[in-house]
C-alpha positions as CSV (number, residue, x, y, z in Angstrom):
1,X,0.0,0.0,0.0
2,X,1.5,3.4,-1.0
3,X,0.8,6.8,0.2
4,X,0.6,10.4,-1.1
5,X,1.9,13.3,0.9
6,X,-0.5,16.3,0.8
7,X,0.2,20.0,0.8
8,X,3.6,21.7,1.4
9,X,5.0,18.9,3.5
10,X,8.4,17.1,3.1
11,X,9.4,13.7,4.5
12,X,13.0,13.1,5.6
13,X,14.9,10.1,6.7
14,X,17.3,11.1,9.5
15,X,20.9,10.7,8.4
16,X,22.9,8.1,10.2
17,X,26.7,7.3,10.1
18,X,28.7,4.5,11.4
19,X,31.2,5.2,14.1
20,X,33.9,3.0,15.6
21,X,34.7,3.3,19.3
22,X,38.4,2.9,20.0
23,X,40.1,2.5,23.4
24,X,43.1,4.5,24.5
25,X,45.2,1.5,23.6
26,X,43.8,1.5,20.0
27,X,41.5,-1.5,20.3
28,X,38.4,-1.0,18.1
29,X,35.4,-2.1,20.2
30,X,32.2,-2.2,18.0
31,X,30.6,-0.2,15.2
32,X,27.4,1.5,16.0
33,X,25.1,3.8,14.0
34,X,24.7,7.4,15.3
35,X,22.3,9.9,13.9
36,X,23.8,13.1,12.5
37,X,22.1,16.0,14.3
38,X,19.6,17.9,12.2
39,X,20.7,16.3,8.9
40,X,18.3,14.3,6.7
41,X,17.6,13.0,3.2
42,X,14.4,14.1,1.4
43,X,12.4,11.0,0.6
44,X,9.0,12.4,-0.4
45,X,7.6,15.8,-1.4
46,X,4.0,16.9,-0.8
47,X,1.5,17.6,-3.6
48,X,2.1,21.4,-3.4
49,X,5.6,21.0,-4.8
50,X,6.2,21.2,-8.6
51,X,9.2,19.8,-10.5
52,X,11.1,23.0,-9.9
53,X,10.9,22.8,-6.1
54,X,13.9,24.2,-4.2
55,X,14.5,20.7,-2.8
56,X,14.3,17.4,-4.6
57,X,14.0,13.8,-3.5
58,X,17.5,12.6,-2.6
59,X,18.8,16.0,-1.4
60,X,20.7,15.9,1.9
61,X,19.5,18.9,4.0
62,X,20.1,20.5,7.4
63,X,17.0,21.5,9.3
64,X,15.8,23.3,12.4
65,X,15.9,21.0,15.4
66,X,12.4,22.1,16.5
67,X,10.8,21.9,13.1
68,X,10.2,18.2,12.3
69,X,7.6,15.9,13.7
70,X,8.5,12.2,14.0
71,X,6.1,10.0,12.1
72,X,5.8,6.3,11.3
73,X,4.5,5.2,7.9
74,X,4.2,1.5,7.1
75,X,6.8,0.7,9.8
76,X,9.4,3.2,8.6
77,X,10.5,6.2,10.7
78,X,10.4,9.6,9.0
79,X,10.5,13.2,9.9
80,X,7.6,15.4,8.7
81,X,8.8,19.0,8.0
82,X,8.0,22.1,6.0
83,X,10.3,24.0,3.6
84,X,10.6,26.9,6.1
85,X,12.4,24.6,8.6
86,X,15.1,23.6,6.1
87,X,18.2,25.8,6.4
88,X,20.4,24.5,3.5
89,X,21.0,21.7,1.0
90,X,24.4,20.0,1.6
91,X,26.5,19.2,-1.4
92,X,29.1,16.5,-1.5
C-alpha cells in the first residue's frame, strides 16, 4: 500500500553514520550507528511542490531541530517537515 503526501509537507529520513569506538590502547570495540544531528535526506515531497521545487528527492538537508515531527508510515520512521524549517542543502 502506497501513500501520497499532501500539501507543502516534506518527509525526511534522518541521516545516520557508522562510528567506531576505540580504546586508548587503540582497540576497536564495536561499530554503531549514530544519527547526525539535524541532517536528513528528502524521501517524499508533498503535492504542493512542482518539479522546480527548491528541494528534490534525494537531497541531503540540514533542518531546524524544533521543526520536524516524527512520524511512522508503514513501519518506517520519518520526519515530517516544511520547507521553512530547512536551512540548507548539503552538497558532496
